[in-house]
Every structure is written in structure tokens, then in C-alpha cells.
C-alpha positions in Angstrom: -98.7 42.9 -89.0 -95.2 42.0 -87.6 -93.3 39.3 -89.5 -92.2 36.2 -87.6 -88.6 36.9 -88.8 -88.5 40.2 -86.9 -89.8 38.5 -83.7 -87.0 35.8 -84.0 -84.3 38.4 -84.5 -85.6 40.4 -81.5 -85.7 37.3 -79.3 -82.2 36.4 -80.4 -80.9 39.9 -79.6 -82.5 39.9 -76.2 -81.0 36.5 -75.4 -77.5 37.6 -76.5 -77.6 40.7 -74.4 -78.8 38.8 -71.3 -76.0 36.2 -71.8 -73.4 39.0 -72.2 -74.5 40.9 -69.2 -74.4 37.9 -66.9 -71.1 36.6 -68.3 -72.5 33.5 -69.8 -71.5 34.3 -73.4 -68.6 32.1 -74.7 -65.3 33.7 -74.0 -62.8 34.2 -76.8 -59.5 32.4 -76.0 -56.3 33.7 -77.3 -54.3 30.8 -78.8 -50.5 31.2 -78.8 -48.9 32.2 -82.1 -47.6 29.2 -84.1 -44.1 30.5 -83.5 -42.8 33.2 -81.1 -39.6 35.1 -81.0 -38.3 36.6 -77.8 -35.2 38.5 -76.7 -33.2 38.8 -73.5 -29.9 40.4 -72.6 -27.4 39.4 -69.9 -26.9 43.1 -68.9 -29.0 46.3 -69.1 -25.9 48.4 -69.1 -22.3 48.4 -70.4 -19.5 50.8 -70.8 -17.5 51.7 -74.0 -15.4 48.7 -74.8 -17.8 46.3 -73.1 -19.9 43.5 -74.5 -23.5 42.4 -74.0 -25.0 39.0 -74.9 -28.3 39.3 -76.8 -30.2 36.0 -76.7 -32.9 35.3 -79.3 -35.3 32.4 -78.7 -37.7 31.0 -81.3 -40.4 28.7 -79.9 -42.5 26.3 -81.9 -46.1 26.3 -80.5 -47.5 24.4 -83.5 -47.9 20.6 -83.9 -45.6 20.5 -86.9 -41.8 21.0 -87.2 -40.4 24.4 -88.1 -38.3 23.7 -91.2 -37.1 27.2 -92.1 -36.7 30.5 -90.3 -35.7 33.8 -91.9 -35.0 36.7 -89.5 -33.7 40.3 -89.7 -32.3 42.5 -86.9 -32.0 46.2 -87.3 -31.3 49.1 -84.9 -34.2 51.1 -83.6 -34.8 54.6 -84.8 -33.6 56.1 -81.6 -30.4 54.1 -81.8 -29.7 55.4 -85.3 -30.1 59.0 -84.1 -27.0 58.7 -81.9 -24.1 58.5 -84.5 -21.6 58.6 -81.6 -22.7 55.1 -80.5 -20.4 52.6 -82.1 -21.1 48.9 -81.9 -21.2 45.7 -83.8 -22.1 42.0 -83.5 -18.8 40.1 -83.0 -20.0 36.6 -82.2 -22.8 34.1 -82.5 -23.6 30.8 -80.8 -26.4 28.3 -81.0 -27.3 26.6 -77.7 -27.5 22.8 -78.1 -27.9 19.9 -75.7 -24.1 19.3 -75.9 -23.2 22.9 -75.2 -23.0 25.6 -77.8 -21.8 25.7 -81.4 -20.6 28.7 -83.4 -22.9 30.1 -86.0 -22.5 32.5 -88.9 -24.6 35.2 -90.5 -24.4 37.8 -87.7 -25.2 40.7 -90.0 -28.6 42.4 -90.3 -30.2 39.8 -92.5 -30.8 36.0 -92.6 -30.2 35.3 -88.9 -32.8 32.5 -89.1 -30.3 30.0 -90.5 -28.5 30.1 -87.1 -31.3 28.3 -85.3 -30.2 25.0 -86.7 -32.3 22.8 -88.8 -35.6 21.5 -87.5 -37.3 22.9 -84.4 -39.8 20.2 -83.2 -43.2 21.0 -81.8 -43.1 22.5 -78.3 -39.4 23.1 -78.4 -37.2 26.2 -78.6 -33.9 27.2 -80.1 -31.7 30.0 -78.7 -29.1 31.9 -80.5 -26.9 34.3 -78.6 -25.3 37.3 -80.4 -22.4 39.1 -78.8 -22.8 42.9 -79.1 -19.5 44.7 -78.8 -19.5 48.4 -77.9 -16.4 50.1 -79.3 -13.9 51.6 -76.9 -14.3 55.0 -78.5 -18.1 54.9 -78.5 -20.2 57.7 -77.1 -22.0 57.0 -73.9 -25.2 57.8 -72.0 -27.3 56.5 -74.9 -29.4 53.4 -75.5 -28.7 50.7 -78.1 -31.8 48.7 -79.1 -32.9 46.5 -82.0 -36.1 45.2 -83.6 -36.6 42.1 -85.6 -39.0 40.6 -88.1 -39.2 36.8 -88.7 -40.8 34.3 -91.1 -41.1 30.6 -90.3 -42.2 27.7 -92.5 -43.7 24.5 -91.0 -43.6 20.9 -92.2 -47.3 21.1 -93.0 -46.6 23.7 -95.7 -47.9 26.6 -93.6 -46.0 29.7 -92.6 -46.1 32.6 -90.2 -44.5 36.0 -90.1 -44.2 38.2 -87.1 -42.7 41.4 -85.7 -41.6 43.8 -85.0 -40.2 42.2 -81.9 -38.0 44.6 -79.8 -34.9 43.7 -77.8 -34.3 45.1 -74.4 -32.3 48.3 -74.6 -28.7 48.4 -73.4 -27.6 51.7 -71.8 -24.0 52.6 -72.6 -22.8 54.4 -69.4 -19.8 56.7 -69.0 -17.2 55.3 -66.6 
């Protein structure tokens, strides 16, 4: 004798398969991350002695303020394999409604403080680092970076993300 439980499970399975085949099953929607970090450069190439502006934008997709951001930036493995490429970060600016203001902490750690204090829900902050390629740098190589970040929100939650990769900059011979 078949148990009623087995008949119910069989009927549920058949119904789920029919719904999935005909596209009537509920679709999973991908909600945006609570905070996103994106990168852009003002140029894909430069020459030895040139500069490239690397913009980092953090976007608050949550309904609470971002109170704190910690961020690192490090060269990619391929960049570290070219010891003839010489470069460094020489400037930093935070975009504000009134223009831009200088920031500090352009080393490989704690870039998050540069985003300013609170990032309200639905808003973004952009920090632009100036990447200076040394005049005696090697060429025909790519310079790229990756970043990890951690953000805390006013509702006592947090998120960490990464790695987020920058666009690569090609150092061309003149």
C-alpha cells in the first residue's frame, strides 16, 4: 500500500517540473550589493613620464548611511612581474558638490577615509588618484591594480567586497 505522503511528494514534484518547463516558476532576482566599488581611468595608455587619473567610486545601494569605509589597493600579479615598470600615486582628490578637495592616504592601505564622512543612501563618492609613471620606466607593459573594501552602515551592518580590478594602463614607448 502506498503512503499518502509519497503521493503528495510525487504530485508536488510533477507540479514543480511543469511550472519550471513552462517558465511559470518564480524567478530569482539579483538585488544589488549593499555597496559597490567601481574604477575608471581617463586614459588606457600613457608614456614614461606621463600620468593617468584613476577614479574610484563607492555607491551606497542600501537604505542606511555608510559611516565607514576601509579600502586597499595593490598591483596585480602581472604588474609585479615587470620590475622595469616604475610608478607611484602622487595625488588624491575627493569630488564634492563645490569642486574637489585634496585627500591623504594614497598608499596601498586605508584609502577608504578619502571618501569623506557619510555616504547617504543612493549616493556615490568618487576619489581620483593620480598615477605617475616614472620618466625612466620601462614600457610596453600594463599597470593594473585590484582592491578589497569593507563598509559599515548606520544600521550596524557591514559588507566586504572584492577583488575589484582597475582598467589596465598600457605604458607605450614613444
